[in-house]
ZAVOSE-658553 format. One record per residue: residue in three letters; x, y, z of N, C-alpha, C, O in turn. Coordinates in steps of 0.001 Angstrom, whole numbers, plus 500000, padded with zeros to 6 digits. Example, Ala and Ser with C-alpha at 12.3 -4.5 7.8 and 13.67 -1.06 7.14 Angstrom:
<recs>
+--------+--------+--------+--------+--------+--------+--------+--------+--------+--------+--------+--------+--------+
| residu |     nu |     nv |     nw |    cau |    cav |    caw |     cu |     cv |     cw |     ou |     ov |     ow |
+--------+--------+--------+--------+--------+--------+--------+--------+--------+--------+--------+--------+--------+
|    ALA | 513190 | 494310 | 507800 | 512300 | 495500 | 507800 | 513200 | 496700 | 507800 | 514236 | 496681 | 508465 |
|    SER | 512850 | 497750 | 507080 | 513670 | 498940 | 507140 | 512900 | 500030 | 507870 | 513409 | 501138 | 508039 |
+--------+--------+--------+--------+--------+--------+--------+--------+--------+--------+--------+--------+--------+
</recs>
This chain:
<recs>
+--------+--------+--------+--------+--------+--------+--------+--------+--------+--------+--------+--------+--------+
| residu |     nu |     nv |     nw |    cau |    cav |    caw |     cu |     cv |     cw |     ou |     ov |     ow |
+--------+--------+--------+--------+--------+--------+--------+--------+--------+--------+--------+--------+--------+
|    MET | 540125 | 492705 | 460279 | 539342 | 491631 | 460947 | 539292 | 491808 | 462412 | 538241 | 491663 | 463036 |
|    PHE | 540532 | 492153 | 463027 | 540654 | 492413 | 464410 | 539699 | 493596 | 464894 | 539069 | 493551 | 465950 |
|    ASN | 539671 | 494600 | 464045 | 538796 | 495747 | 464410 | 537347 | 495380 | 464401 | 536578 | 495940 | 465183 |
|    LEU | 536913 | 494434 | 463524 | 535570 | 494003 | 463552 | 535130 | 493227 | 464792 | 533996 | 493314 | 465264 |
|    ILE | 536144 | 492433 | 465305 | 535900 | 491685 | 466480 | 535834 | 492643 | 467647 | 534976 | 492464 | 468511 |
|    ILE | 536714 | 493680 | 467727 | 536587 | 494632 | 468857 | 535370 | 495413 | 468767 | 534715 | 495659 | 469780 |
|    LEU | 535010 | 495836 | 467562 | 533778 | 496672 | 467380 | 532541 | 495813 | 467750 | 531596 | 496316 | 468357 |
|    GLY | 532559 | 494531 | 467381 | 531414 | 493636 | 467772 | 531317 | 493393 | 469283 | 530229 | 493343 | 469857 |
|    GLY | 532511 | 493243 | 469915 | 532523 | 493150 | 471338 | 531968 | 494351 | 472113 | 531204 | 494245 | 473072 |
|    VAL | 532439 | 495538 | 471591 | 531932 | 496768 | 472236 | 530421 | 496916 | 472024 | 529717 | 497347 | 472938 |
|    PHE | 529917 | 496573 | 470855 | 528455 | 496631 | 470603 | 527706 | 495685 | 471551 | 526694 | 496036 | 472158 |
|    CYS | 528245 | 494492 | 471644 | 527580 | 493499 | 472551 | 527593 | 493967 | 473981 | 526599 | 493799 | 474688 |
|    TYR | 528710 | 494563 | 474446 | 528813 | 495046 | 475785 | 527746 | 496190 | 476054 | 527039 | 496192 | 477062 |
|    ILE | 527691 | 497159 | 475070 | 526733 | 498224 | 475189 | 525336 | 497703 | 475164 | 524495 | 498204 | 475910 |
|    LEU | 525035 | 496725 | 474348 | 523689 | 496168 | 474246 | 523284 | 495461 | 475541 | 522132 | 495536 | 475969 |
|    ILE | 524240 | 494780 | 476149 | 523902 | 494019 | 477421 | 523726 | 495064 | 478529 | 522766 | 494990 | 479297 |
|    VAL | 524613 | 496003 | 478617 | 524655 | 496992 | 479791 | 523473 | 497935 | 479676 | 522723 | 498130 | 480632 |
|    LYS | 523321 | 498490 | 478552 | 522224 | 499557 | 478356 | 520916 | 499075 | 478022 | 519944 | 499800 | 478234 |
|    ALA | 520767 | 497824 | 477475 | 519374 | 497434 | 477043 | 518847 | 496180 | 477761 | 517665 | 496111 | 478098 |
|    ILE | 519704 | 495214 | 477987 | 519193 | 493968 | 478561 | 519125 | 494054 | 480110 | 518080 | 493752 | 480685 |
|    ILE | 520165 | 494439 | 480755 | 520205 | 494506 | 482254 | 519102 | 495380 | 482763 | 518388 | 494935 | 483662 |
|    PRO | 518886 | 496589 | 482278 | 517838 | 497422 | 482870 | 516382 | 496803 | 482787 | 515493 | 497192 | 483544 |
|    ILE | 516195 | 495892 | 481902 | 514875 | 495290 | 481782 | 514485 | 494531 | 483045 | 513314 | 494468 | 483419 |
|    TRP | 515515 | 493946 | 483704 | 515246 | 493132 | 484960 | 515247 | 494019 | 486211 | 515113 | 493532 | 487334 |
|    SER | 515396 | 495299 | 485998 | 515421 | 496228 | 487270 | 513996 | 496415 | 487706 | 513101 | 496535 | 486870 |
|    VAL | 513768 | 496443 | 489006 | 512540 | 496620 | 489602 | 512023 | 498038 | 489337 | 510817 | 498263 | 489441 |
|    ASP | 512883 | 498997 | 489001 | 512539 | 500340 | 488762 | 511996 | 500590 | 487388 | 511356 | 501619 | 487173 |
|    ASN | 512214 | 499710 | 486450 | 511816 | 499822 | 485064 | 510529 | 498865 | 484846 | 510649 | 497640 | 484826 |
|    ASN | 509378 | 499477 | 484696 | 508231 | 498687 | 484392 | 507548 | 499175 | 483145 | 507494 | 500365 | 482832 |
|    GLU | 507047 | 498218 | 482476 | 506319 | 498490 | 481216 | 504867 | 498930 | 481568 | 504209 | 499641 | 480809 |
|    GLN | 504426 | 498487 | 482710 | 503016 | 498751 | 483071 | 502935 | 499859 | 484137 | 503866 | 500025 | 484925 |
|    ASP | 501876 | 500582 | 484163 | 501706 | 501692 | 485103 | 501368 | 500922 | 486430 | 500360 | 500219 | 486495 |
|    LYS | 502170 | 501060 | 487409 | 502033 | 500345 | 488682 | 500768 | 500654 | 489406 | 500309 | 499833 | 490200 |
|    LYS | 500137 | 501874 | 489160 | 498887 | 502252 | 489798 | 497788 | 501370 | 489196 | 496769 | 501170 | 489858 |
|    ASN | 497935 | 500839 | 487996 | 496858 | 500006 | 487428 | 496980 | 498533 | 487729 | 496082 | 497762 | 487391 |
|    VAL | 498063 | 498120 | 488355 | 498271 | 496665 | 488615 | 498275 | 496345 | 490145 | 498358 | 495179 | 490532 |
|    ILE | 498188 | 497348 | 490964 | 498152 | 497093 | 492439 | 496714 | 497169 | 492841 | 495996 | 498099 | 492471 |
|    GLY | 496287 | 496174 | 493613 | 494882 | 496131 | 494144 | 494925 | 495945 | 495616 | 495918 | 495462 | 496161 |
|    MET | 493818 | 496337 | 496301 | 493795 | 496134 | 497745 | 492570 | 495205 | 498082 | 491486 | 495404 | 497534 |
|    LYS | 492739 | 494273 | 498912 | 491749 | 493423 | 499498 | 491766 | 493687 | 500987 | 492856 | 493855 | 501532 |
|    GLN | 490641 | 493736 | 501694 | 490608 | 494090 | 503086 | 489829 | 493119 | 503845 | 489035 | 492356 | 503294 |
|    SER | 490064 | 493137 | 505222 | 489348 | 492206 | 506097 | 488088 | 492874 | 506584 | 487296 | 492218 | 507261 |
|    VAL | 487841 | 494173 | 506276 | 486626 | 494815 | 506700 | 485731 | 495064 | 505446 | 486202 | 495026 | 504310 |
|    LEU | 484448 | 495314 | 505703 | 483556 | 495529 | 504560 | 483795 | 496902 | 503930 | 484148 | 497874 | 504598 |
|    SER | 483584 | 496933 | 502606 | 483593 | 498201 | 501874 | 482247 | 498835 | 502096 | 481212 | 498170 | 502081 |
|    GLU | 482281 | 500180 | 502311 | 481091 | 501034 | 502323 | 481289 | 502127 | 501329 | 482393 | 502333 | 500825 |
|    PHE | 480210 | 502841 | 501037 | 480284 | 503798 | 499978 | 479714 | 505104 | 500448 | 478703 | 505148 | 501148 |
|    ASN | 480400 | 506207 | 500038 | 479807 | 507626 | 500218 | 478677 | 507858 | 499184 | 478417 | 507095 | 498253 |
|    LYS | 478086 | 508940 | 499455 | 476882 | 509278 | 498598 | 477282 | 509447 | 497127 | 476467 | 509271 | 496221 |
|    ASP | 478577 | 509799 | 496911 | 479017 | 509968 | 495440 | 479553 | 508597 | 494932 | 480047 | 508528 | 493807 |
|    GLY | 479474 | 507612 | 495659 | 479864 | 506271 | 495108 | 481365 | 505846 | 495435 | 481812 | 504751 | 495094 |
|    THR | 482065 | 506749 | 496087 | 483515 | 506403 | 496348 | 483495 | 505457 | 497623 | 482709 | 505653 | 498549 |
|    PRO | 484375 | 504461 | 497607 | 484418 | 503492 | 498714 | 485201 | 504037 | 499885 | 486063 | 504892 | 499679 |
|    PHE | 484957 | 503604 | 501069 | 485706 | 503808 | 502199 | 485580 | 502516 | 503118 | 484818 | 501588 | 502847 |
|    TRP | 486387 | 502555 | 504206 | 486428 | 501353 | 505009 | 486501 | 501777 | 506523 | 487403 | 502531 | 506889 |
|    TRP | 485575 | 501307 | 507393 | 485704 | 501579 | 508764 | 486596 | 500520 | 509400 | 486358 | 499320 | 509266 |
|    LEU | 487579 | 500969 | 510063 | 488583 | 500061 | 510813 | 488055 | 499842 | 512157 | 487718 | 500804 | 512848 |
|    GLU | 487958 | 498596 | 512585 | 487394 | 498238 | 513872 | 488428 | 497897 | 514922 | 489551 | 497542 | 514564 |
|    ASN | 488120 | 497985 | 516144 | 489027 | 497583 | 517210 | 489349 | 496123 | 517051 | 488462 | 495279 | 516918 |
|    GLY | 490673 | 495827 | 517066 | 491143 | 494469 | 516753 | 492073 | 494594 | 515614 | 492706 | 495633 | 515430 |
|    LYS | 492177 | 493514 | 514809 | 493078 | 493502 | 513663 | 492415 | 493834 | 512412 | 491394 | 493212 | 512120 |
|    ASN | 492869 | 494747 | 511627 | 492375 | 495196 | 510343 | 493471 | 494878 | 509324 | 494516 | 495530 | 509326 |
|    TYR | 493255 | 493908 | 508471 | 494271 | 493511 | 507454 | 493881 | 494180 | 506110 | 492729 | 494257 | 505682 |
|    LEU | 494951 | 494633 | 505528 | 494864 | 495164 | 504096 | 495973 | 494371 | 503320 | 497141 | 494332 | 503710 |
|    TRP | 495520 | 493748 | 502203 | 496464 | 492970 | 501367 | 496563 | 493731 | 500073 | 495567 | 494037 | 499418 |
|    PHE | 497780 | 494024 | 499731 | 498011 | 494784 | 498447 | 498695 | 493730 | 497553 | 499706 | 493119 | 497898 |
|    THR | 498068 | 493570 | 496387 | 498491 | 492547 | 495452 | 499054 | 493105 | 494189 | 498501 | 494060 | 493643 |
|    ASN | 500114 | 492560 | 493707 | 500696 | 492908 | 492394 | 500205 | 491857 | 491357 | 500627 | 490700 | 491348 |
|    ASP | 499304 | 492333 | 490503 | 498688 | 491527 | 489455 | 499492 | 491553 | 488128 | 498971 | 491112 | 487104 |
|    SER | 500658 | 492024 | 488123 | 501518 | 492059 | 486913 | 502552 | 490969 | 486933 | 502747 | 490315 | 487957 |
|    ASP | 503190 | 490771 | 485864 | 504263 | 489820 | 485747 | 505599 | 490492 | 485951 | 506638 | 489953 | 485571 |
|    GLU | 505576 | 491698 | 486564 | 506850 | 492421 | 486928 | 507003 | 492823 | 488411 | 506004 | 493225 | 489009 |
|    ALA | 508054 | 492750 | 488964 | 508267 | 493221 | 490334 | 508075 | 494693 | 490344 | 508450 | 495381 | 489394 |
|    ILE | 507450 | 495239 | 491490 | 507121 | 496595 | 491491 | 507639 | 497209 | 492840 | 507500 | 496586 | 493893 |
|    ARG | 508242 | 498447 | 492789 | 508570 | 499129 | 493973 | 507751 | 500405 | 494060 | 507364 | 500967 | 493035 |
|    GLY | 507483 | 500868 | 495281 | 506709 | 502135 | 495470 | 506373 | 502436 | 496752 | 506998 | 501922 | 497680 |
|    THR | 505360 | 503293 | 496964 | 504820 | 503781 | 498184 | 503345 | 503571 | 498302 | 502593 | 503972 | 497414 |
|    ILE | 502872 | 502911 | 499443 | 501457 | 502806 | 499681 | 501053 | 503908 | 500622 | 501527 | 504031 | 501751 |
|    ASN | 500117 | 504730 | 500071 | 499636 | 505824 | 500911 | 498190 | 505592 | 501445 | 497255 | 505415 | 500664 |
|    LEU | 498039 | 505599 | 502748 | 496766 | 505413 | 503360 | 496271 | 506739 | 503916 | 496989 | 507420 | 504647 |
|    TYR | 495064 | 507094 | 503573 | 494461 | 508370 | 504088 | 493340 | 508046 | 505096 | 492299 | 507474 | 504772 |
|    MET | 493616 | 508428 | 506254 | 492537 | 508052 | 507390 | 492031 | 509228 | 508084 | 492661 | 510286 | 508086 |
|    SER | 490878 | 509072 | 508691 | 490231 | 510162 | 509520 | 489804 | 509476 | 510813 | 489871 | 508255 | 510955 |
|    LYS | 489391 | 510261 | 511689 | 488889 | 509871 | 513022 | 487657 | 508988 | 512927 | 486989 | 508902 | 511896 |
|    ASN | 487376 | 508311 | 514092 | 486139 | 507536 | 514128 | 484949 | 508451 | 514293 | 485166 | 509627 | 514585 |
|    PRO | 483660 | 508002 | 514126 | 482594 | 508872 | 514171 | 482347 | 509585 | 515517 | 481593 | 510555 | 515588 |
|    CYS | 483006 | 509076 | 516589 | 482911 | 509777 | 517871 | 483887 | 510920 | 517968 | 483893 | 511647 | 518961 |
|    GLY | 484715 | 511093 | 516953 | 485673 | 512176 | 516933 | 486930 | 511892 | 517770 | 487684 | 512814 | 518082 |
|    ILE | 487153 | 510646 | 518128 | 488274 | 510341 | 518956 | 489570 | 510062 | 518099 | 489525 | 509217 | 517205 |
|    ASN | 490590 | 510685 | 518336 | 491875 | 510496 | 517640 | 492617 | 509274 | 518204 | 493430 | 509423 | 519116 |
|    GLN | 492370 | 508160 | 517716 | 493011 | 506951 | 518200 | 494493 | 506909 | 517877 | 494939 | 507471 | 516877 |
|    LYS | 495204 | 506279 | 518680 | 496714 | 505934 | 518203 | 496659 | 504505 | 517678 | 496180 | 503575 | 518327 |
|    LEU | 497185 | 504392 | 516449 | 497269 | 503127 | 515741 | 498678 | 502622 | 515548 | 499674 | 503345 | 515575 |
|    SER | 498675 | 501276 | 515344 | 500014 | 500632 | 515027 | 499893 | 500123 | 513556 | 498805 | 499773 | 513098 |
|    LEU | 500979 | 500097 | 512877 | 501004 | 499539 | 511511 | 502099 | 498520 | 511400 | 503250 | 498780 | 511751 |
|    ASP | 501750 | 497400 | 510929 | 502729 | 496321 | 510713 | 502707 | 495980 | 509226 | 501642 | 495930 | 508612 |
|    LEU | 503861 | 495749 | 508662 | 503989 | 495335 | 507256 | 504602 | 493894 | 507230 | 505744 | 493687 | 507641 |
|    ASN | 503842 | 492964 | 506759 | 504302 | 491602 | 506666 | 504839 | 491142 | 508005 | 505929 | 490577 | 508097 |
|    SER | 504026 | 491401 | 509079 | 504267 | 490943 | 510434 | 505368 | 491645 | 511158 | 505757 | 491214 | 512243 |
|    THR | 505894 | 492723 | 510598 | 506918 | 493528 | 511214 | 506386 | 494875 | 511590 | 505822 | 495565 | 510740 |
|    ARG | 506539 | 495283 | 512832 | 506041 | 496609 | 513311 | 506853 | 497678 | 512501 | 508084 | 497714 | 512513 |
|    VAL | 506076 | 498528 | 511811 | 506643 | 499722 | 511096 | 506608 | 501020 | 511908 | 507588 | 501755 | 512027 |
|    SER | 505396 | 501252 | 512466 | 505307 | 502463 | 513241 | 503972 | 502549 | 514063 | 503012 | 501817 | 513821 |
|    ASP | 503983 | 503443 | 514995 | 502781 | 503795 | 515672 | 502410 | 505226 | 515337 | 503328 | 506041 | 515256 |
|    PHE | 501169 | 505614 | 515136 | 500938 | 507021 | 514774 | 499646 | 507359 | 515352 | 498803 | 506511 | 515644 |
|    GLN | 499496 | 508705 | 515523 | 498245 | 509331 | 516110 | 497499 | 509953 | 514930 | 498091 | 510629 | 514088 |
|    LEU | 496160 | 509706 | 514888 | 495385 | 510345 | 513872 | 495307 | 511840 | 514132 | 495233 | 512250 | 515291 |
|    ASP | 495322 | 512660 | 513102 | 495239 | 514114 | 513201 | 493773 | 514508 | 513247 | 492907 | 513658 | 513040 |
|    ASP | 493464 | 515805 | 513521 | 492147 | 516270 | 513424 | 491513 | 516177 | 512048 | 490321 | 515905 | 511905 |
|    ASP | 492388 | 516421 | 510984 | 491965 | 516359 | 509631 | 492406 | 514938 | 509149 | 492630 | 513998 | 509912 |
|    LEU | 492498 | 514902 | 507861 | 492907 | 513639 | 507108 | 494380 | 513342 | 507530 | 495224 | 514236 | 507476 |
|    THR | 494658 | 512192 | 507914 | 496013 | 511679 | 508177 | 496502 | 510845 | 507052 | 495829 | 509903 | 506636 |
|    LYS | 497736 | 511185 | 506511 | 498302 | 510394 | 505535 | 499494 | 509494 | 506124 | 500431 | 509987 | 506752 |
|    VAL | 499372 | 508254 | 505882 | 500373 | 507288 | 506343 | 501015 | 506682 | 505116 | 500333 | 506081 | 504286 |
|    SER | 502319 | 506835 | 504995 | 503020 | 506320 | 503760 | 503890 | 505049 | 504174 | 504535 | 505026 | 505222 |
|    ILE | 503856 | 504077 | 503336 | 504548 | 502860 | 503621 | 505513 | 502609 | 502353 | 505045 | 502293 | 501259 |
|    ASP | 506798 | 502761 | 502564 | 507649 | 502403 | 501438 | 507771 | 500924 | 501266 | 507968 | 500189 | 502233 |
|    VAL | 507650 | 500463 | 499990 | 507638 | 499052 | 499663 | 508811 | 498844 | 498721 | 508823 | 499314 | 497583 |
|    ASN | 509871 | 498066 | 499278 | 511041 | 497860 | 498456 | 510716 | 497098 | 497189 | 511226 | 497397 | 496109 |
|    LYS | 509848 | 496097 | 497349 | 509551 | 495238 | 496186 | 508408 | 494333 | 496386 | 508402 | 493609 | 497382 |
|    ILE | 507431 | 494301 | 495531 | 506359 | 493334 | 495497 | 506578 | 492518 | 494323 | 506475 | 493007 | 493198 |
|    ASP | 506881 | 491276 | 494522 | 507192 | 490280 | 493433 | 505953 | 490096 | 492508 | 504830 | 490378 | 492927 |
|    PRO | 506146 | 489644 | 491308 | 505015 | 489426 | 490429 | 504073 | 488474 | 491007 | 504490 | 487478 | 491597 |
|    PHE | 502698 | 488743 | 490860 | 501603 | 487901 | 491254 | 501735 | 487550 | 492751 | 501465 | 486425 | 493169 |
|    SER | 502145 | 488519 | 493512 | 502228 | 488240 | 494975 | 501609 | 489384 | 495709 | 501148 | 490355 | 495110 |
|    ARG | 501600 | 489261 | 497056 | 500908 | 490306 | 497835 | 501749 | 490641 | 499133 | 502565 | 489842 | 499595 |
|    ILE | 501503 | 491819 | 499659 | 502063 | 492156 | 500923 | 500855 | 492454 | 501934 | 499756 | 492834 | 501531 |
|    GLU | 501142 | 492260 | 503205 | 500109 | 492383 | 504141 | 500400 | 493511 | 505080 | 501493 | 493634 | 505633 |
|    VAL | 499359 | 494361 | 505253 | 499411 | 495519 | 506211 | 498394 | 495317 | 507215 | 497234 | 495065 | 506888 |
|    LEU | 498806 | 495424 | 508570 | 497951 | 495220 | 509600 | 497816 | 496540 | 510322 | 498828 | 497154 | 510661 |
|    LEU | 496598 | 497002 | 510572 | 496309 | 498214 | 511335 | 495569 | 497868 | 512612 | 494556 | 497173 | 512534 |
|    SER | 495994 | 498293 | 513744 | 495318 | 497956 | 514997 | 495413 | 499116 | 515982 | 496309 | 499947 | 515836 |
|    SER | 494549 | 499211 | 516960 | 494566 | 500273 | 517949 | 495639 | 500040 | 519009 | 495829 | 498908 | 519454 |
|    VAL | 496317 | 501055 | 519404 | 497279 | 501014 | 520473 | 496606 | 501390 | 521802 | 496869 | 500764 | 522828 |
|    ASN | 495772 | 502372 | 521784 | 495125 | 502809 | 523054 | 493672 | 502927 | 522788 | 493177 | 504039 | 522609 |
|    PHE | 492931 | 501799 | 522751 | 491557 | 501915 | 522294 | 490705 | 502644 | 523273 | 490772 | 502411 | 524480 |
|    VAL | 489886 | 503544 | 522744 | 488903 | 504329 | 523571 | 487520 | 504006 | 522953 | 487255 | 504238 | 521774 |
|    GLU | 486683 | 503468 | 523814 | 485307 | 503016 | 523301 | 484542 | 504205 | 522592 | 484501 | 505355 | 523027 |
|    CYS | 483975 | 503776 | 521494 | 483132 | 504724 | 520710 | 481760 | 504137 | 520582 | 481560 | 503207 | 519801 |
|    VAL | 480781 | 504663 | 521342 | 479370 | 504128 | 521293 | 478562 | 504978 | 520404 | 478484 | 506190 | 520605 |
|    LEU | 477929 | 504369 | 519383 | 477115 | 505100 | 518453 | 475602 | 504972 | 518834 | 475171 | 503926 | 519319 |
|    ASN | 474828 | 506032 | 518608 | 473432 | 505903 | 518972 | 472572 | 505558 | 517805 | 471370 | 505822 | 517853 |
|    ASN | 473112 | 504976 | 516740 | 472332 | 504560 | 515628 | 472088 | 503006 | 515540 | 471523 | 502497 | 514572 |
|    GLY | 472544 | 502303 | 516598 | 472350 | 500891 | 516616 | 473578 | 500067 | 516077 | 473629 | 498842 | 516186 |
|    ASP | 474488 | 500765 | 515536 | 475760 | 500153 | 515003 | 476632 | 499811 | 516273 | 477096 | 500703 | 516984 |
|    ASN | 476824 | 498500 | 516511 | 477620 | 498091 | 517673 | 479066 | 497828 | 517423 | 479787 | 497331 | 518289 |
|    ARG | 479494 | 498169 | 516215 | 480955 | 497944 | 515906 | 481791 | 498997 | 516757 | 481355 | 500105 | 517070 |
|    GLN | 482986 | 498532 | 517073 | 483884 | 499410 | 517871 | 484885 | 500079 | 516865 | 485980 | 499548 | 516676 |
|    LEU | 484552 | 501171 | 516252 | 485270 | 501771 | 515242 | 486453 | 502625 | 515786 | 486326 | 503416 | 516720 |
|    ILE | 487631 | 502391 | 515110 | 488849 | 503111 | 515549 | 489223 | 504173 | 514537 | 489822 | 505171 | 514939 |
|    ALA | 488940 | 504047 | 513345 | 489347 | 505041 | 512288 | 488598 | 504723 | 510992 | 488033 | 503643 | 510824 |
|    LYS | 488614 | 505711 | 510075 | 488017 | 505526 | 508796 | 489098 | 505594 | 507692 | 489756 | 506629 | 507582 |
|    LEU | 489301 | 504615 | 506923 | 490200 | 504580 | 505794 | 489415 | 505222 | 504606 | 488562 | 504622 | 503953 |
|    GLU | 489805 | 506508 | 504406 | 489008 | 507246 | 503343 | 489390 | 506819 | 501907 | 488521 | 506708 | 501042 |
|    TYR | 490671 | 506586 | 501664 | 491108 | 506105 | 500337 | 492591 | 505705 | 500423 | 493245 | 505957 | 501436 |
|    TRP | 493081 | 505125 | 499432 | 494475 | 504723 | 499385 | 495033 | 504894 | 498035 | 494270 | 504934 | 497071 |
|    SER | 496374 | 505002 | 497884 | 496981 | 505106 | 496570 | 498337 | 504367 | 496565 | 498874 | 504016 | 497615 |
|    PHE | 498848 | 504154 | 495400 | 500172 | 503512 | 495224 | 500950 | 504317 | 494268 | 500579 | 504398 | 493097 |
|    ASP | 502032 | 504933 | 494705 | 502886 | 505737 | 493817 | 504257 | 505129 | 493749 | 505130 | 505651 | 493056 |
+--------+--------+--------+--------+--------+--------+--------+--------+--------+--------+--------+--------+--------+
</recs>
């Protein structure tokens, strides 16, 4: 009888430690996090000839909100892929995450990848990314577009 009690206790311990506790871990998700993270932005979406979206970032504050539409907390990395403005000026940009300055970075001549590590996005919540110019240089276009463009967000991903 005592052996059954010990064996039952060991079984319960293994069940709790190996099966139940990992379910609550932010690293274990039943859903593919790439399918439940969405982006909303403060600038208009535009489209390339092939139909893929992109976003012109303007001088001032450019907000990107990344939402977790699942019922599980998610951890990962937001990758932003940006290029120069149409005048070819490599602006220096600042990046804030939830109102905290994360970094300043200079755009490269080619595509610039900026990665933001996200410790946790709670279920059905969002995080805020703010991109703004540090050293704005005016870009005047001759096509009638009077927006002061600082960079082009080509695409983004969440890994």
